[in-house]
N, C-alpha and C positions, 0 to 999 in steps of 0.2 A: 373441778379443780385438777390441775395437771400434777400426776404423782411421779413424773419422771419416767425414764425408758424402762421398759420390762423386756426380759429376754423372751425369746420365742418359746422356750421350754416352760418358762412361768406362765405365759399366756395360754399355751396348750393345755397345761396341767391344772389351771384354775378356772378357766372359762367353761361353764357347764354346756354352752351352745356348741362347743367344739368336741363333745364326747364322740360323736361318729368319726371324727378326724383321728382322735386318740385310738380309737378301736382299729381303724384302717392302718395306722402306723404299727401297732402292735401285731396285727396280722401279717403285714409285710415283713416285719422283722423276723417272724418265724420262718417264712419262705427263704428270706436272705441268709439266715443263719443255719438253715438245715444241714448243709454239708460241712459247716464248722462243727456242729454237733455230731454228725455221722459221716465222717470223711470217706469211709469205706464203701458208702452206697452211691458215691458220685457218678459212677458210670452205669448204674442200674436202676435208679430211681429218679423220678422228676416230681419235685413238689409243686402242685399246680395252685392251690389256694387254701385259705382258712376261711371257713364259714360256719358261724355259730359253734365256735370252739371244736371244729371238726377240721383236721388237717387232711386234705385231699391229695393223695399220692398216686401218680402213674407208675404202674410196674408191669412191665410186659411179660416177665418171666413168672410162670405159675408157681414153681417151686419157691421162688423168692417171696411171692405174695403170701404163700403159706407160712414161710419163716417169719415174715414181718407180722403177720396175724398172730403167730404164736408168741411173738415178743412184744405185742402192742403195748401191754401195760408198762413194761420197761422203758420203751421208747417214749411214751407219754410222760413218764416220770422224769426221764432224762431231759426232755425239752422243757418242762415246767421247772425243773431244777436249775437249768441254764438261764432261764429268765427270772428265777426267784419269785415266780407267781404262777397261778394256774391259768395258762392260756389255751391248752389244749385238753379236751376230755375224750376225744375219739379220733381214730384214724380210719378214714375211708380209702380202700384200695380200688383203683380204676385200671382196667386192663386195656 
């Protein structure tokens, strides 16, 4: 029976077969919002991908990599707070 029109958001959030799509959207949102969360890193860091709750960041400068590693927990907390859910557990730095 026809239930009427459903919004895309409703379909994405309720259809269990679309779980991989929901995960991919959430991962892309982290990458897309990274500089909104950390605007001061925009010229020094490149967010590459999110995989298995790990944010992969390209950081060329060694001293900045050390600084990010030192503040890793704070950065993870800030990202998860921004999205109001636990999306990131680890940060992997790539040179």
